[in-house]
C-alpha positions in Angstrom: 30.2 93.3 -67.9 31.8 91.6 -64.9 35.6 92.2 -64.8 38.3 89.8 -63.8 40.7 91.7 -61.6 44.4 90.9 -61.4 47.5 91.9 -59.4 50.6 90.7 -61.3 53.1 91.9 -58.7 52.3 90.6 -55.3 55.5 90.1 -53.4 55.1 88.0 -50.2 58.2 86.7 -48.3 58.5 83.3 -49.9 60.6 82.1 -47.0 57.7 82.8 -44.6 54.9 80.4 -45.4 52.4 82.1 -43.1 53.1 85.6 -44.6 52.7 84.2 -48.1 49.4 82.6 -47.1 48.1 85.9 -45.5 48.9 87.9 -48.6 47.2 85.5 -51.0 44.2 85.2 -48.8 43.9 88.9 -48.4 44.2 89.4 -52.2 41.2 87.1 -52.7 39.2 88.9 -50.0 40.0 92.3 -51.6 38.3 91.1 -54.8 41.2 89.8 -57.0 40.6 86.8 -59.2 44.2 86.4 -60.4 47.6 87.1 -58.9 51.2 86.6 -60.0 54.1 86.2 -57.6 57.7 86.7 -58.6 59.6 83.5 -58.1 63.3 82.8 -57.9 64.7 81.0 -61.0 65.6 78.0 -58.8 62.2 77.8 -57.0 61.5 74.2 -55.9 58.6 72.2 -57.1 57.6 71.7 -53.5 57.3 75.4 -52.8 55.5 76.0 -56.0 52.9 73.4 -55.2 52.4 74.9 -51.7 51.6 78.3 -53.3 49.2 76.6 -55.8 47.6 74.9 -52.9 47.1 78.2 -50.9 45.6 79.8 -54.0 43.2 76.9 -54.6 42.1 77.1 -51.0 41.6 80.9 -51.4 39.8 80.4 -54.7 42.1 82.7 -56.6 44.0 82.0 -59.8 47.8 81.8 -59.6 50.3 82.7 -62.3 54.1 82.3 -62.1 56.2 85.4 -62.7 60.0 85.9 -63.1 61.6 89.3 -62.5 64.7 89.7 -64.5 67.3 92.3 -63.6 70.0 92.0 -66.3 72.9 94.4 -66.4 73.5 94.0 -70.1 71.3 93.4 -73.2 73.2 90.1 -73.8 72.4 88.9 -70.3 68.7 89.7 -70.9 68.7 87.7 -74.2 70.4 84.7 -72.5 67.9 84.7 -69.7 64.9 85.0 -72.0 66.2 82.1 -74.0 66.6 80.1 -70.8 63.4 81.0 -68.9 60.7 82.1 -71.4 59.0 78.7 -71.6 59.1 78.2 -67.8 57.1 81.2 -66.6 53.7 82.5 -67.4 54.8 86.1 -67.0 58.3 87.7 -67.4 59.0 91.2 -66.3 62.3 93.1 -66.8 63.4 95.5 -64.1 65.0 98.2 -66.3 68.0 99.7 -64.4 69.9 100.9 -67.5 69.0 102.5 -70.8 70.5 99.7 -72.9 68.6 97.0 -71.0 65.4 99.0 -71.2 65.7 99.5 -75.0 66.4 95.8 -75.6 63.5 94.7 -73.3 61.1 97.1 -75.0 61.7 95.6 -78.5 61.9 91.9 -77.5 58.5 90.2 -77.9 59.4 87.6 -75.2 59.2 90.3 -72.6 55.7 90.9 -71.1 56.3 93.7 -68.7 58.6 96.7 -68.3 59.1 97.8 -64.7 61.2 100.8 -63.7 62.7 101.6 -60.2 60.1 104.1 -58.9 62.4 105.3 -56.1 65.3 106.2 -58.4 64.2 109.2 -60.5 67.5 109.2 -62.5 67.0 105.5 -63.3 63.8 105.8 -65.3 64.2 105.4 -69.0 60.6 105.2 -70.3 60.7 107.9 -72.9 59.6 108.4 -76.5 62.3 106.1 -77.9 61.4 103.4 -75.4 57.7 103.7 -76.1 58.2 103.5 -79.9 60.2 100.3 -79.5 57.6 98.8 -77.1 54.8 99.7 -79.5 56.1 97.1 -82.0 56.0 94.3 -79.4 53.4 93.1 -76.9 55.2 94.6 -73.9 53.2 96.4 -71.1 54.2 99.3 -68.9 53.8 98.4 -65.2 53.2 100.9 -62.4 53.6 99.6 -58.8 51.3 101.2 -56.2 53.6 100.7 -53.2 55.8 103.8 -53.7 52.8 106.0 -54.4 51.3 105.0 -51.0 54.6 105.0 -49.1 56.2 108.2 -50.3 55.3 111.6 -48.8 55.9 115.3 -49.6 58.2 116.3 -52.5 59.3 112.7 -53.2 55.7 111.7 -53.9 55.1 114.9 -56.0 58.2 114.1 -58.1 57.1 110.5 -58.6 53.6 111.5 -59.7 55.0 114.1 -62.1 57.1 111.4 -63.7 54.2 109.0 -63.9 52.0 111.6 -65.6 54.6 112.1 -68.3 55.2 108.4 -68.7 51.6 107.3 -68.9 50.9 110.0 -71.4 53.7 108.6 -73.5 52.4 105.0 -73.1 48.9 106.1 -74.2 50.3 108.0 -77.2 51.9 104.8 -78.5 49.0 102.5 -77.4 51.1 100.6 -74.9 49.1 98.6 -72.3 49.4 100.0 -68.8 49.0 97.7 -65.8 48.7 98.6 -62.2 50.1 96.3 -59.6 50.6 96.4 -55.9 54.4 95.7 -56.0 54.2 95.2 -52.2 55.3 92.8 -49.6 53.3 94.7 -46.9 49.8 93.6 -46.0 48.9 97.1 -45.0 49.6 98.5 -48.4 47.4 96.1 -50.3 44.3 97.8 -51.9 41.1 96.7 -53.6 41.1 96.8 -57.4 38.7 99.8 -57.4 41.0 101.7 -55.0 44.0 100.9 -57.2 42.1 102.3 -60.2 41.3 105.4 -58.1 45.0 106.0 -57.5 45.5 106.2 -61.2 43.6 109.5 -61.3 46.7 111.0 -59.6 48.7 110.5 -62.8 45.9 111.3 -65.2 44.5 107.9 -66.2 40.8 108.2 -67.1 38.5 105.9 -65.2 38.0 103.3 -68.0 41.8 103.2 -68.7 42.5 102.7 -65.0 40.0 99.9 -64.7 41.5 98.2 -67.7 44.9 98.5 -66.0 43.8 96.3 -63.2 41.7 93.9 -65.3 41.8 93.4 -69.1 45.4 94.4 -69.5 47.1 92.2 -66.9 44.7 89.3 -67.4 45.4 89.4 -71.2 49.1 88.9 -70.6 48.6 85.7 -68.6 45.9 84.4 -70.9 48.1 85.0 -74.0 51.1 83.2 -72.4 49.1 80.3 -71.2 48.0 79.7 -74.7 51.6 79.8 -75.9 52.7 77.4 -73.2 50.0 74.9 -74.2 51.3 71.9 -76.1 48.9 72.6 -79.0 50.5 76.0 -79.7 52.6 76.2 -82.9 52.7 79.9 -83.7 50.4 82.9 -83.3 47.1 81.9 -84.9 48.2 78.3 -85.5 47.3 75.4 -83.2 47.3 71.6 -83.4 43.7 70.4 -83.5 44.4 66.8 -84.2 47.5 64.7 -84.8 47.4 62.0 -87.5 49.9 59.5 -88.8 50.7 61.8 -91.7 51.6 64.7 -89.4 
């Protein structure tokens, strides 16, 4: 079966049109079929259309993403209410335990992302996983720190990732692998990304799903919800009549 590969956390410099174009074009050449780029909440329609145009030219599918970094659960709830219907993917950068807990249990959150460079700021534990197991939230791992760190820092990161991926698997939480990079030199092919996952004990099939079915499923699900025919999970408008 042919897989559709996705990188849901490509981070070009949006103020540099040429850099953005280079990253999108390289993603397509590396074998990705779908990318998501974090956008500012106030992104202009002009810039959005430019990115869509680059992706059409590169023949790669483009999904909008919003990275939320709330400081309190209430701020997260307000932002989700405001932006959920405007973006195809919403990730929460969890920098406090309270925010992480709220994000894990809110079905409007697609992705949990933790600061990989701050080992004291990682809150993906058993309690977090149990909350996330009741929603549709995925656990995202960015490859950039794995590639950039060296020595004890990389060993410490991989040790954390082994523990966290084991927890995610135990609670059947989808794991996604993303680049998380703004550096062209740190972009990798989907198969290379999957190979990296062996460093934190993901089996081959699980690693391949983390760069294909799992991220693609998030975008596909949300595009369905954003469609005007969507009413509720499992309910769609097939035809509108005078008595509806």
